[in-house]
FIDOLUM-710524 format. One record per residue: residue in three letters; x, y, z of N, C-alpha, C, O in turn. Coordinates in pm, whole numbers, plus 50000, padded with zeros to 5 digits. Layout:
REM residues N
ALAXYZXYZXYZXYZ;...
//
This chain:
REM residues 334
MET926004410939813924714415439878924934414440030925224403640082;ASN924784425940102924964425440244923784419740314922784416340251;ARG923884418640448922814411140522921484418940517920424412640524;TYR921464431240506920284439940506919554438940372918324437640366;ARG920334439640262919794438240133919254424040115918244422340046;ALA919884413840175919444400740174918074399440244917194392240198;ALA917934406740357916634406740429915524412440347914414407040342;PHE915844423740280914804429540186914494420540075913344419540033;SER915514413840024915324405039911914444393339948913624388739868;ALA914614388240075913794376940120912314381040131911424373440095;ILE912044393640183910734399340184910144400240044908984396640023;ALA910934404939948910434406739812910134393139754909224392039672;GLU910854382739792910564369939734909274364139802908494357039738;ASP909104367139922907984360840001906624367339987905594360739995;VAL906654380539965905404389039981905114396639849906004402139785;GLU903834396539812903364404639697902004410439726901094403439772;VAL901864423439700900544429639715899704425339602900154425339487;LEU898434421439631897544416939530896424427639493895924428039380;SER896084435939594895004445039571895064455939676896034456539753;GLU894054464639682894014475539782893874469639926894164476440024;SER893444457439937893134451940064893754438340091893434432240193;ALA894614433440005895224419540024896564419539976896964427039886;PHE897364410140043898594406339993898784390640011898054384140086;VAL899734385439943899944370939947901324368139999902284374639959;HIS901444358140093902694353740153902994339840097902094331540082;ARG904244337440068904664325140008904204313140092903804302940035;GLU904264313940229903864303440316902464303240357901834292640365;TRP901904316040386900674316240455899514320640360898394322940405;GLY899814321840233898754324740135898224339040141898914348140187;GLU896984340940092896384354040080895954359340226895344352140304;LEU896324372140255896084377440384895324391040369895634399140282;ARG894304393040458893544405340454893434410440599893484402640694;PRO893274423840615893054428640753891764423840813890804421240742;ALA891744422740946890544418541018889404428740993889664440540969;PRO888194424140998887054433840982887124444041091887454440841205;GLY886804456641057886794466941151888134474441175888164484841241;VAL889234469041123890494475141132890604486041028890564483340908;GLU890744498241073890784509740976892264514240951893184512841031;SER892324519540830893654525440787893674540540800892594546440807;ALA894754546640803894824560840815894174567440688894144561240582;PRO893684579640700893144586840582894204587240471895354591140491;GLY893754582940355894654583540234895464570240218896094568340114;ASP895454561340316896214548940306895204538140251894004538240278;LEU895814529240176895074517340131894904507940246895804507240330;PRO893774500240258893604490640367894724480840386895014476640498;VAL895384476940272896484467140278897684472240351898444464440409;LEU897864485540351899204490940403899394488440551900414482540587;PRO898474492640641898784489840779898894475640816899724471740898;HIS898034467540754898044452840776899384446840733899994439240808;LEU899814449940618901164445540570902244450240659903114442340698;SER902234462540693903314468440777903364461440911904464458940961;ARG902204458040976902214451241098902714436941085903474431841168;PHE902264430540975902714416940949904294417140940904964409241006;LEU904814426240859906254426540839907034429740969908144424840992;TYR906414437841051907014441141183907084429241272908144426441329;LEU905984421941287905954410841375906744398941329907444392541408;SER906634395541194907244383541153908704384541104909494375341129;TYR909084395741034910384397540984911234405641073912434402941084;TYR910684415841138911534424441224911694419141360912834417441404;ALA910594416241434910664413141578910734397641597911084392741704;GLY910404390241492910464375841505909434370541609909674360441675;ASP908314377641621907284373641718906214364941653905154369841614;ALA906524351841640905684343241563904274341841618903294340841544;ARG904184341841753902824340841812901954352441775900814350641731;ALA902474364241793901704376541756901424377341608900344381741570;ALA902364373241520902134372941377900964362941350900124365441264;ARG900934351941423899844342441405898484348141443897474345841376;TRP898474355641555897244362241597896764371641483895584371741448;LEU897684379541426897314388441320896764381341195895794385641134;ILE897394370841161896984362341046895614356441070894804355040978;ASP895354352741201894054346941227892924356541249891804352441279;GLY893194369241235892194379841233892134388841350891294397841355;ALA893034386641451893024395541564893554409341531894544410041458;PRO893014420041577893464433141541894764437541622894794447841689;VAL895754429241611896964430541688897794442641621898014442641500;VAL898224452541703898964463241647900404459841654901074459941551;LEU900944456841772902394454641793902564442541888903514442041966;GLY901654433041881901944420841965901664423442110902374418042195;THR900644431742144900424435242285899234427142345898654431442445;ARG898864415842288897814408142352898264402242485897434400142573;ARG899524399642500900004393942626899804403342738899884415542720;ARG899564398142850899424407042969900584404343065901344394843047;GLU900704412343163901844411643257901814398843336900784394643389;ASP902984392743344903174381943439903694388243566904784393743566;PRO902924387543677903344394643796904724391043848905424399743900;ALA905144378543835906444374443888907534380743804908554384843859;VAL907364381643673908354387543583908484403143610909584408743619;ALA907314409343622907314423743651907924426643785908594436843799;ARG907744418343884908284420844017909784419044012910524426744074;ALA910244409343942911764407243936912394418943861913474423443900;LEU911754423943753912354435543689912334447643775913274455543772;ASP911274449543852911164461143938912184460944051912774471144087;GLU912374448944105913394447244211914804449844154915674454944225;ALA915004446644033916374448543974916574462643937917724466743921;ASN915534470743921915764484543871916384492443983915854493144094;GLN917574498443949918404505744049918004520644061918524527744147;GLY917084525143972916704539443977916034542944108915534534144179;SER916034555944141915364560644268914334570644240913744576144333;GLY914054573644104913054583844073913724596244008914924598844019;TYR912804603543938913374615143870912494626943892911294625443918;TRP913094639443881912424651743893911934657043763912724657743668;ASP910684660743752910054666243627909714680943654908914683843743;SER910304690143581909974704443599908814708443509908334700643427;GLY908384720643527907324726743435905944725543498904934728443433;TRP905884721343624904554720243693904334734143766905244742243784;ARG903004735743805902674747743878901754744243994900774736943980;ALA902104749744106901194747244227899864753744210899744765144164;VAL898844746144249897464752244250896904750844390897434743244470;PRO895834758144419895254757944556895024743344609894614734444534;THR895294741444736895224728444793893764723544783892834731344800;GLY893554710044755892214704344743891984695244859892834694344948;PRO890814688244863890524679144971891634669044997891894665245111;GLY892284664844889893264654044904894614658544943895464650144975;GLY894874671744943896164677644978896734686544877895984692744801;ARG898034687744871898714696544772898384691944627898204680144598;ARG898324701744544898064698744400898924706144312899324717444342;VAL899274699944196900104706644095899464703643965898714693943950;THR899774712343866899164710443728900184712843620901134720543640;LYS900014706243504900804707643386900144701743266899694690243266;ASN900094709943158899464705543035898064699643058897724689442998;GLY897274705743142895914701243163895784690143263894664686343296;LEU896884684743315896844673243415897064678943551897974686943572;THR896244674843644896374679543790896624667143871895904657243858;LEU897644667743955898034656244049897974661544191898164673444219;THR897694652044279897804654144418899194648744469899554637344441;VAL899934657044541901334652644573901634655744723900954663644788;THR902664649444769903114651944910904254662844900904754666444793;ALA904594667645021905744677445030907014671044981907854677844922;GLN907204657545005908424650844968908524648844817909584645244766;GLU907434650944747907354648744601907504661744521907394661444398;THR907754673244588907834685644521909044693244564909514691944677;LEU909544701344471910574711344497910164725044440909994726644319;PRO910004734744529910204734944669909074726344739908054723144678;PRO909294722844865908334713844928906904720344953905894713344947;SER906864733244979905564740045002905444752344915905544763444966;PRO905224750744782905124762144694903804769744711902754763944741;ALA903884781844693902574790244693901804787244564902424783344465;PRO900534788844562899744786844440900294796144325900544808044345;GLY900444790144207900884797744098902384796944070902864800743963;ARG903144791744173904554791544159905044778744090904444768144107;PRO906144779844011906664767843947907134757644043907594761044152;VAL907034745244006907404734444098907894722444014907404720443903;ALA908824714544064909244702344011908614690244089908474690844212;VAL908264680344024907524669144085908404656444073908944653943965;LYS908554649044173909324636744166908414624844127907334622644183;PHE908914617544029908104605943981908954593344007910174594144020;PRO908274581744013909024569344044909884564843927909754569943816;PRO910744555343952911784551243847911214541643749911984535443676;ALA909864539943741909334530043643907944534443607907244541043683;ARG907594530443489906154531343447905764517643394905834515143274;PRO905384508943481905164494943438903994492843347903854482143287;TYR903154502643334901914500343249901844510343138900784512143079;MET902904516943108902874527143005902664520542867901924525842783;TYR903304509242845903134501742720902754487442752903544480142813;PRO901514483242710901124469342736902164459742692902724461042583;GLY902434450042775903424439742746904914443042786905844435242766;TRP905024454842842906454459642872906514466043009905564472643052;TYR907694463943083908104471343195909084482343154910084479543088;LEU908814494743193909634506043151910344512043272909704516843365;ALA911654511643270912504518143371912924531743328913224533343210;ILE912994541643410913294555043378914434560143459914444558343581;GLY915404566443397916614570943473916304582143572915274588843569;ASP917284583443660917114593143775917254607443711916914617243777;GLU917714608743590917764622143522916644622943419916644631743332;GLY915694613843429914564614743334914814605843205915724597643198;MET913964608343111914094600842982914644610242874914504622342886;PRO915254604742772915644612942653914434618042589913464610742572;ARG914444630442553913314637342481913504638842338914494644842295;HIS912594633642258912734633442113912734647942064911964656342109;GLY913634650341969913724663541908914794672341973915274681741911;GLU915164669242099916144677442165917584674442108918304683242062;ARG917944661142115919224656642070918944643142006917964636642044;PRO919784638441908919574625441848919594613941952920404613942045;VAL918714604641933918544593242022918874580041951918564578341833;VAL919524570342027919754557741971919074547542054918704549842169;ARG918904535941990918244524042063919314513442074920014511341975;LEU919504506842180920384495542201919454483642230918674484042325;TYR919524473342151918664461542169919454450442235920594447642198;TYR918814444242332919414431642395918414420142380917194422342381;THR918924408342366918044397442354918304386542462918794375642432;PRO917944389742584918074380142695917234367842670916134368542615;GLY917764356642712917064344542683915824341742772914984333542736;ASP915704347942879914584345642971914414357643067915294366243070;PRO913374358543142913154369543238914244370943344914544382043386;ALA914844360043389915924360843487917114368343430917674377243493;SER917494364543309918544371043238918244385743219919144394043230;ALA917024389143191916604403143167916744410243297917214421643298;ALA916374404243407916514411243540917964414043573918274424643627;GLY918904404443540920244406943560920764418743476921494427043529;LEU920424419643354920744431243274920184443743320920824454243313;MET918964442943368918274455143424919074461043533919324473143538;ARG919504452043626920264456443747921534463143700921854474143744;ALA922314456043604923614461143571923424474643492924094484443524;LEU922594475143397922374487443320921914499043396922544509543389;THR920804497843471920244509143545921244513343649921344525343672;GLY922014504443718922924508743815924004517243753924344527743808;ARG924574512843637925674520543582925114533443518925804543543528;LEU924054533943459923494546243396923084556043501923314567943479;CYS922494552343614922184560843717923444567443780923454579143817;ALA924474559143788925754564643841926324574643744926934584543785;ALA926124572143616926634581443516925844594543505926294604243445;ARG924664594443565923664605743565923354610443424923514622143389;VAL922904601143346922424604243207920944600343201920534591043271;PRO920164606943122918794603143098918734590543014919504589042919;TYR917804581343048917594569642969916234563543001915624566743103;GLN915784554842916914694546142947915024532642895915674531342791;LEU914584522342966914894508642936913634500542954913034500043061;LYS913264494442846912034486542855912374471842832913264468442754;ALA911634463242903911854449142896910484441942898909544446542963;ALA910404430742827909054423442815908704418942958909544414543036;ASN907384420242986906974416643124906214403243128905464400343222;HIS906444395043022905754381943012906834372042955907584376142866;PRO906944359443001907944350642952907934348842798908994347542736;GLU906724348842738906624346942593907294358742520907744356742407;GLY907374371242579908024382242518909444379542489910004386042400;TYR910094370342558911514367642535911794358742417912934354642392;GLU910744355742344910914349542208911194360442103911724357541996;ARG910854372342132911084383842040912604386642026913444382942108;ARG912864393541910914254397841888914534411241952915684415641958;ASP913504417642000913694430842066913154430642211912464439942253;ALA913464420242284912854418742421913324428742520912734429842627;MET914324435742491914834445942582915504456942505916394454442424;VAL915064469542531915544480942452915944492442540915154496742623;LEU917154497542524917654508642604917724520942503918214520042391;TYR917164532342557917174544642475918094554242542918004556642663;LEU918994559742465920034569142513920194581142420919954579442301;TYR920574592642463921004602842370922284597742305923104591442371;ARG922474600542169923614594842100924904598742164925804590342176;ASP925044611842209926354615442266926594608042397927734604742427;ASP925564605442475925744597242596926174582742561927014576942629;TRP925584576942452926014564142406927464564542371928204555942419;LEU927954573742293929364574342252930224575742375931304569842381;LEU929804583242473930584585742596930694572642684931704570142750;LEU929634564742681929544553242772929694539742694929484529042752;GLU930024540342569930084528842486931004518042542930624506342540;ARG932184521242592933114511242644932484504942767932494492642776;GLU931914512542865931364506542980930174498042949929994487543012;LEU929374502042859928194492842817928764480442750928214469642770;ALA929814481342673930424469442620930884459842722930764447742707;ASP931434465642830931814456942945930664449243010930744437443046;ILE929584457043023928324450443075927894439042980927594427943024;HIS927884441942853927524432242751928334419642768927784408642770;ARG929694421142782930534409442790930274401042914930394388742912;ARG929914408243029929664400643147928394392843144928194383343221;HIS927504396943053926184390343041926014382542907924904379042867;LEU927154380142841927104374142711926394360842710925644357842616;ASP926624352442815926024338742812924534339142836923834329242818;ALA924044351042877922604351742898921774356642778920544357442781;LEU922564359942670921964365942548921804355442435922634346642415;ARG920694357142365920504348042244921214354042127921394366142119;ASP921634345642035922334349841911921334353841803921224347441698;THR920634364641831919654369641738919404384941767919884390241867;GLY918644391641679918394405241702917394411141600917104404041503;PRO916884422641611915904427641521916444430241386917534435841376;ALA915794426641285916144429541148916354444741132915644452741193;PHE917344448441049917594462241009918474469641108918984480341076;ALA918654464241227919544470241325921004465641304921234455841233;LEU921954472441363923384469441344923864459941464923714463441581;GLU924404448841433924944439741534926214445341591927184448141520;LEU926194446941722927454450041795928174438441859929374438641886;GLY927424428941880927934416041945926714406541964925584409741928;ARG926984395342018925904385242030924824390942116925084394942230;GLY923594391342066922454395942140922494410642175921874414742273;TRP923224418742097923314433442127923374440841988924214438441902;TRP922404449841980922194455741850921904471241862921474475741968;LEU922154479341755922014492641765921274499441645921424495141531;ALA920514509741671919854517241561919564531341601919344534041719;ASP919564540241509919104554141530917634554441557916884547441488;GLU917164562341652915714564641667915234572541553915814582941521;PRO914184568141491913704575541368913194589641404912734592241515;GLU913314598841301912774612141313911244611041295910694600941250;GLN910604622241333909134621641320908614619141180909254623641085;ARG907544612541162906944610041027905574616941030904704612941106;GLN905394626540955904034633840946903554638041078902364637141110;GLY904554642941162904144648341289903994638441405903654642341517;ARG904264625341376904144615741487905374606541493906014603441392;LEU905664602441621906764593841642906404579341607905264574941625;MET907404572241557907274558441528908534551441576909624557241576;SER908354538841617909544531441656910404528041540909964528441426;PHE911674524541568912604521141447911964510241367911864511541245;GLY911504499341428910984487741357909694492041280909544488541163;GLN908804499441342907614503441276907944511641149907404509141041;HIS908834521441166909184529741055909784522740938909374524440823;ARG910774514740970911504507340861910574497140795910664495340673;CYS909704490640865908764481040806907684488540722907274483740617;LEU907264500140770906304508440692906864511640557906144510740457;LEU908164515340551908774518740426908794506540335908504507840216;VAL909124494840386909074482940308907734480640249907634477840130;ALA906664481740331905274479840291904934489640183904284486040084;GLU905374502540202905054512140099905714509239968905184512239861;GLY906864503439978907604499639846906834488339782906624488339661;LEU906414478539861905604467839796904304472339739903874467039636;VAL903654481539798902434487439750902704494839618901944493639522;ALA903814502439615904224509739498904444500239379904034503239267;ALA905094488739406905384479139298904034474339242903854473439120;TRP903114471339329901754466439282901154477439197900694474739086;ARG901134489639245900464500639172901064502639028900374506138933;ASP902364500039021903054502438896903104490138803903694490238695;GLY902424479138854902384467338776903734460438760903984454038658;ARG904624461838864905844454538872905644441738957905314442339076;THR905854430638892905364418238957906454408538993906174398639060;THR907694410738952908724401438988909324404439128909154415339182;ALA910004394639182910654397039307911764407939303911984415539397;ALA912464408039185913424418339162912794432039149913354441839196;ASP911704432639091910884445639084910544449939219910684461739251;ARG910074440439307909644444639434910824449539526910684458739607;LEU911964442839508913184447539580913634460739536914064468739620;ASP913574464039405913844476839355912944487339423913404497739470;ALA911684484239426910674493739478910924496539627910744507939670;ILE911354486339708911684488339845912854497539857912834506839937;GLU913874495139777915074503439787914784518339736915364528139784;GLU913874518939637913514533039589912804540939705913004552939723;ARG911944533139783911224540239891912214544639993912044555340050;TYR913264536540021914244540840123915014552740070915284562040146;ARG915354552939947916104564339889915234577239892915754588239910;ALA913914575439875913064587239878913064593540015912794605440027;GLU913354585540123913454591040254914844594340290915144596740407;ARG915724594540192917244596740213917834586940313918674590340397;LEU917354574440300917934563440385918654554240289918334553440171;ASP919644547240345920404537440259919934523840302920084520040417;ALA919364516540205918874502940230919984493640277919714483840346;ALA921264496840240922394488240283922814490840425923554483040485;HIS922314502440483922584505940623921294511440681921244523240714;PRO920234503040696918934508340741918874512840882917904519340921;TYR919894509540962919984512941104920324528141118920224533541228;LEU920724534941010921034548941019919924557340973919154553640886;ASN919844569341035918914579540984919544587240863920694584940827;ALA918774595940806919304603140689920464612240730921414613840654;ARG920404617640840921474626640889922194620941009921554615641099;GLY923464621741011924204617641122924404602041132924004594941040;SER924964597041234925174583041248925224578941397925754586341480;ALA924674567441429924724562341567926014555341587926324551841700;VAL926844552941480927924543841498929214551041446929184562541404;ARG930274543741453931564549541418931544554341277932544559541228;
//
C-alpha cells in the first residue's frame, strides 16, 4: 500500500457518513454543517461540510480552522484569519516583481479623474505611465500595467504576480509547487529567491503565501503556480533554490501531492469541474467526500467498503488513487 492509498485508508477508517446531513469522525464524533450553510443544488447537505472538513484536517493540516468548522463556524477554506501587517509588509518587500502588462483594454473618453480604460465591464482611471500606448485615442486598444501583487485577492494570503502575468487556466497545463516554510521570515526569503529567478526567466507565475503567522501551521503555506512546460524548463534551478532554503522548510506537505524533497511538493492543477475552477486540495477532497457519500447510499458500512468507494470515485474521474497528484491526461512529473 503506497502512501496515498494509506492516506485514503486512514480517512475510510476515521470517517463514515450517517445521513444526508451528518457524518461521524472517530475522534470528534457526529458532525453537522452550521445552520444557514447551504449546499449546491442537487448536493446533500453533508457533502460540502464533509469536503471542507477533509480539506482542512487531512489535506492542509490546518487544525485551528478545522476546529472552527467543527464548532459551527461557516469556514470555507480557513480564511477567518486576517492579515498581519508585519508579515504582509515583509512578503511585499521580498517580492522582486516590478508589475505586469495586461492587454485587451480599450480607452474611453477621459473623465473627471483623468484617463480611463475599460475591459469586461470594468472601468479604471489610469495614468499615462500605466498604459501602452501612453495617450490612446478613445476606442483604441490599450495595455494596462498592474502592480506585482494582489495582497487582498484571497483572504489570508499575499499573492505575488510575475512580470509576464499569471498562468491562465485552460491555455496550457498548470502545476502547483508547494513549499512549507516554518515561519514568515522563511517565507519572505523564499519569496525573494523565487520571484527574483522567475522574473529573470520571464515566465508567467503566481506565488501565494500566508499573510498571518498562524498560516504557517498549514501544509500548503506557500504555493507557486507555473505552466507545466516552464516548470520542466526551470526544474533544476528551482531545485537549487530549494536546496539553499532547505533548513527553513518543515518536513511536511499537503496530502495527495508528490514529495520532491523536504518541504517541497508538486501536483497538477485540476481541470474545470462543472464549469468552475477548484484548487487541487478542494478537488481531491471533494472526490473523497463523494466516495464516502456513495458508500453510505449503497449501504456499504465497513472501512474497506468506504476505501473501495473512494477509489471507485477516483476511477470515475479517470484519476489514479495511487497517484492522486496527476490529472487524467498528461503528467506534471517525470
